[in-house]
C-alpha positions in Angstrom: 89.9 88.7 83.4 92.7 86.7 84.9 94.7 83.8 85.0 94.0 83.4 88.9 90.6 83.2 88.2 91.2 80.1 85.6 93.5 78.7 88.5 90.5 78.9 91.1 88.2 77.7 88.5 90.2 74.7 87.8 91.0 73.8 91.4 86.9 74.0 92.4 86.3 72.3 89.1 89.0 69.4 90.0 87.2 68.4 93.0 83.6 69.1 92.4 81.6 66.7 90.2 78.4 69.0 90.6 80.1 72.0 89.1 81.3 70.0 86.3 77.9 68.9 85.6 77.2 72.7 84.7 79.3 72.3 81.6 78.0 69.0 80.4 76.0 70.4 77.7 78.1 73.1 76.7 78.3 73.6 72.8 81.5 75.8 72.5 83.8 78.0 74.2 81.6 81.2 74.3 79.0 79.5 76.3 81.5 77.7 78.3 82.8 81.0 79.4 79.4 82.4 79.9 78.6 79.7 82.3 81.7 80.1 84.2 81.2 83.9 84.3 77.6 83.4 86.1 79.6 81.2 88.3 81.7 84.1 89.5 84.7 83.3 87.2 86.4 85.8 85.0 89.0 84.5 82.4 89.3 84.0 78.6 89.4 81.0 76.7 93.0 81.7 75.8 94.2 82.3 79.8 92.3 79.1 80.6 94.2 77.0 77.9 97.3 78.8 78.7 97.1 77.7 82.4 96.0 74.0 81.2 99.2 73.8 79.0 101.0 75.1 81.8 99.8 72.4 84.3 100.2 69.7 81.8 103.4 70.2 81.1 105.9 67.3 80.9 102.8 65.0 81.5 103.1 61.7 79.5 100.4 59.4 80.5 97.1 61.0 80.6 94.3 59.6 83.1 90.8 58.3 81.5 89.2 60.4 84.4 89.6 63.9 85.9 89.3 67.7 85.2 91.5 67.1 82.1 89.4 64.9 80.2 86.7 66.7 80.8 88.4 70.2 79.7 89.2 67.8 76.2 85.6 67.2 75.5 85.0 71.0 75.0 84.8 72.0 71.4 87.0 75.2 72.1 87.0 76.7 68.4 
């Protein structure tokens, strides 16, 4: 499990809508991580959230599209 894998994952999903669609029906964080692992990524929910927080730091305006909106739609608890 690694932050590097989470970084690669975020880079991939930011430009690949087909990859994002694999997570459309995800119900919770466990299922999200399981699908990511099947796709060859290895990270924890905490590592992904930490990275997303770091990359969002200082952002005041949120776009209505893109990977961040998509990640906010997942039930992480």
